N, C-alpha and C positions, 0 to 999 in steps of 0.2 A: 468931084471924083475923077472926072474926065481929065482935068488938068494934071492929075497925079498918075495918069495912065491906068486908072482903075475902071473896069467894066462892071458897073453896079446896077442891079435892078432893085428898086424900092417897092416893098410890098407893105400894105397897110393891114394891120390886125385890129380887130374890135377891142381887144383888151390885152394888157401886158401878159396875162397868164396864157393867152393863145400864142403870142410871140415866143414865150418861154418854151411851150410845148413844141412849136416848130423848130426851135433851136436844138432841143434835146432829140428830136427825131431826125435831125440832120437835113431838114428841108431848106434851112437858111444857115448862113455862116455867122451872122451877127444880128443883134436886135437892139432896139432902143427901149428902155423902160426905167422905172424908178429903181434905185439902188437896192431896195428890200428884196427884189427878186433874186439878186445875187446871194444875199444872206440866207434866204429861204432855201434856195437850191443847194448851197453848201451844207446847210444843216441836214439835207437829205442825201449827202454823199455825192452830189453833182457838182464838181469843182469848176464853176464858171467864174470868170474874172471880169470885173468892171474896169473898162479902160478909159471911160470918159464920164465926168460928172458934169451935168448940164446946169446945175445951179448950186448956190452956196447953202441953200436951206431946202428942206423937204418941200416939194411943190404940190402937195395934196391939200385940198380944202373940202369942207362940206358946205353944200349949197341948200338953201331952203327956199321953195317957191313962195312968192308973195301971196299965193292962195292959201298958205298954211301959216298965218301969223301966230298960231298957238305953239308952234315949235320954236322955242327960244334957246334951247340947250339940248345936248344929247339925252338928257333925262326925259325929254319930251318925245323921244322916238317910239315910246310905247304905243302899240297898236298901228304904227305907220308902216307903209311900204317904202322902203328905202332903195334908191337906185345905186347900183355899182356897175362899173364897166364889165366885170365878169366875176364869177365866183372864184376865189383864190387870187384875185387881183390886188393891187395896192389899195384901191378904193375899198375893196371888201375888208382887208385887214384894218384899215384906218376906222371904218364905220363900226366894225365889231369891237375894236378896242375902245372907242369913245363910248359905245353903249355900255359895255361891261364896266368901264371906269365910273360910269354914272349910275351904276346899280341895276342895270337891266340884264336879263338873261336872253339867250338866243331866241327863245319862243315868244318873247315880248314884242318882236317886230318881224317884218318880212324883208328879205333881201331880194331884189329883182335885178338880174343881169341884163343891162340894156345897151351895152357897148359904149363907145365914146363918140364925141363929136355930134353929128346930126341926129343920130339915133337917141342919144342921151337928151338932147335938147327937145326932140319930139316927145319923149316920154314925159318930161316936165310939162310941156305945153298941153299934153293930152291928159294931165293930172293922173298918170299911172304911178308916178313916184313923188 
């Protein structure tokens, strides 16, 4: 940024949905997040534009702790506490989509917002998710 004459302050958010809210509130001028946030916001009448795509394919994955070998597919989410970075985040959307696609209802599992990075890893290690 400096080489281009830009004075930029990088701020870290726990989840894409938090970055989205900061952008809408005018607290930041741009955010990095998965493309689905742009689609979601436009469906709500907030005309946000994606200007950079960081990958050629969606970068979301579902991880299962080795402590839970009984979970072999999203159909096995029933009764589980599932970690997402934030409610309304890309990980939330993906998890709910996979659950519904595999015949589950929202009450069949629990979504727990744990943030990204170190907080997500800690939640896995502590068997919270």
